[in-house]
C-alpha positions as CSV (number, residue, x, y, z in Angstrom):
1,M,0.0,-0.1,-0.2
2,E,1.4,3.6,-1.0
3,N,1.8,5.9,1.8
4,T,-0.4,8.5,1.0
5,Y,1.1,11.1,3.7
6,P,3.4,14.0,2.4
7,N,6.9,13.5,3.5
8,E,9.0,16.2,6.1
9,E,9.5,18.8,3.5
10,F,6.3,20.7,3.9
11,H,6.0,22.6,6.7
12,L,2.4,24.9,6.5
13,G,3.6,27.0,9.8
14,R,6.9,28.1,7.8
15,L,4.8,29.1,4.9
16,I,3.0,31.5,7.1
17,K,5.7,32.7,9.0
18,A,7.5,33.5,5.3
19,E,4.4,35.2,3.9
20,L,3.9,37.2,7.0
21,E,7.5,38.3,7.0
22,R,7.1,39.1,3.3
23,Q,4.1,41.2,3.8
24,G,6.0,42.7,6.6
25,R,3.3,42.4,9.3
26,S,4.1,40.7,13.1
27,A,3.0,38.2,14.9
28,A,0.9,40.6,17.2
29,W,-1.0,41.8,14.1
30,L,-2.0,38.4,12.9
31,S,-3.2,37.2,16.4
32,R,-5.6,40.3,16.2
33,Q,-6.9,39.3,13.3
34,V,-7.3,35.7,14.2
35,H,-8.4,36.3,17.5
36,C,-6.0,34.5,19.5
37,T,-2.6,35.3,21.6
38,P,0.5,36.0,19.7
39,E,1.9,33.2,21.8
40,N,-0.7,30.8,19.7
41,I,0.7,32.6,16.4
42,Y,4.0,31.4,17.2
43,K,3.0,28.3,18.1
44,T,1.4,28.0,14.7
45,F,4.5,28.9,13.3
46,R,6.2,25.4,14.7
47,Q,3.4,23.2,13.2
48,Q,3.9,21.2,10.3
49,W,0.0,21.4,9.6
50,V,-2.5,23.5,10.9
51,T,-6.4,23.0,11.5
52,L,-8.5,24.1,8.9
53,P,-10.7,26.9,10.7
54,R,-7.3,28.6,11.7
55,L,-5.9,27.7,8.3
56,F,-9.0,29.7,6.7
57,M,-8.6,32.7,9.1
58,I,-4.9,33.4,8.4
59,S,-5.4,32.8,4.9
60,E,-8.3,35.7,5.1
61,A,-6.4,37.8,6.8
62,L,-3.3,37.6,4.8
63,D,-5.0,37.2,1.6
64,H,-2.7,34.3,0.9
65,D,-4.3,30.8,-0.3
66,F,-2.6,28.5,1.9
67,F,-4.9,25.9,0.8
68,R,-3.8,25.9,-2.8
69,D,-0.1,25.9,-1.3
70,C,-1.1,22.3,0.4
71,S,-3.1,21.2,-2.8
72,D,0.0,22.1,-4.8
73,Y,2.4,20.2,-2.9
74,L,0.3,17.2,-2.5
75,L,-0.3,17.2,-6.1
76,A,3.8,17.4,-6.6
77,A,4.2,14.8,-4.1
78,K,1.8,12.6,-5.8
79,A,3.6,12.9,-9.2
80,K,6.9,11.6,-7.6
């Protein structure tokens, strides 16, 4: 049976952090947008995967489709 889980290369938390930095915004700003503490945002940066509701809120706040990033990665991993 083929392993359907992606390997360790993809890390959603790091992508979120990179996009936040690219936009010149802070973790405090993002925490206000998604109604949580800055500490929770820093925890998110360390997580390989993020819950769907949290990812949706972050995607809206940063105006970035992280769901597309996940999909693109899964398609690329499947093509290997």
